C-alpha positions as CSV (number, residue, x, y, z in Angstrom):
1,H,112.8,129.6,108.9
2,M,108.9,127.6,109.2
3,A,105.8,128.9,107.1
4,E,101.8,127.1,106.8
5,L,99.7,127.6,103.7
6,G,96.7,125.5,103.2
7,G,97.2,123.5,106.4
8,H,101.1,122.2,105.0
9,Y,104.0,123.5,107.2
10,F,106.9,124.1,105.5
11,L,110.5,124.4,107.4
12,H,113.7,125.0,105.3
13,G,117.3,126.1,105.7
14,R,120.8,125.0,105.9
15,S,122.0,121.3,106.6
16,G,124.2,122.3,108.9
17,S,127.8,122.0,109.5
18,H,128.5,118.7,110.9
19,G,129.1,115.7,110.0
20,T,131.3,114.3,106.7
21,E,132.0,117.6,104.6
22,D,129.7,115.8,102.1
23,Q,126.6,116.6,105.0
24,K,127.1,119.9,104.8
25,G,126.0,123.2,104.2
26,H,123.1,122.1,101.6
27,F,119.6,124.1,101.4
28,I,117.0,121.5,102.6
29,L,112.7,121.7,103.0
30,Y,111.2,119.7,105.3
31,H,107.2,119.5,105.0
32,S,104.6,118.6,108.1
33,L,101.2,117.9,107.9
34,D,100.5,119.0,111.8
35,G,103.9,121.2,112.7
36,L,105.1,118.5,114.9
37,N,106.0,115.3,112.6
38,W,108.3,115.9,109.5
39,D,109.3,114.4,107.0
40,D,113.0,113.0,106.2
41,G,113.3,116.4,103.8
42,T,114.6,117.4,100.4
43,Y,117.6,119.1,99.0
44,L,116.6,121.9,97.0
45,A,120.4,122.8,96.6
46,R,123.5,120.9,97.2
47,R,126.4,122.9,98.2
48,T,129.1,123.0,95.6
49,H,131.4,125.8,96.0
50,G,131.2,126.9,99.6
51,F,128.4,128.0,102.5
52,G,125.1,129.9,101.4
53,A,121.6,129.2,102.1
54,Y,120.9,132.1,104.2
55,S,117.2,132.0,103.5
56,N,113.8,133.5,104.1
57,N,109.6,132.9,102.7
58,T,107.0,135.1,102.3
59,I,103.2,134.6,101.3
60,V,102.4,136.0,98.2
61,V,98.8,136.6,97.5
62,D,97.8,136.9,94.1
63,P,95.2,140.4,94.0
64,V,92.9,139.2,91.6
65,T,92.2,135.2,92.7
66,G,93.3,135.0,95.9
67,R,95.6,132.3,95.1
68,R,98.3,131.9,97.7
69,R,101.8,130.5,97.1
70,L,104.8,130.2,99.4
71,R,107.6,131.6,97.8
72,I,111.2,130.3,99.5
73,H,114.5,132.1,98.6
74,A,118.0,131.7,100.0
75,S,121.5,132.3,98.9
76,H,123.4,129.8,96.9
77,A,127.5,130.0,96.3
78,Y,128.4,129.7,92.7
79,R,132.1,129.8,93.1
80,D,134.5,131.0,95.7
81,N,131.9,131.7,98.3
82,K,130.1,134.3,95.7
83,T,126.3,133.8,95.9
84,N,123.1,134.8,94.4
85,I,119.7,134.1,95.0
86,V,117.8,131.3,94.2
87,A,113.9,131.1,94.9
88,W,111.5,128.3,94.4
89,W,107.4,128.3,94.5
90,T,104.9,125.9,96.4
91,D,101.6,125.7,95.9
92,C,98.7,123.7,98.3
93,G,95.3,122.6,98.1
């Protein structure tokens, strides 16, 4: 999924299913200032107990201050492919 917040672009999702076993299924976040050139990514959650990382995001606006924040949430496997939801927030500007 991709989002724009304050002139910053964010792209997140599961790291894929190719490569060695330790390279598969992690949840990763990429950042860009122009939507074309991306950084190398940051792992937000490493796969430890099966696959998860189905994700989405939303821009949340504080009704009093107007402050905009990006909330990213994803499923994360914690035991035998059983999942729960984890969330991260980011601010720009």
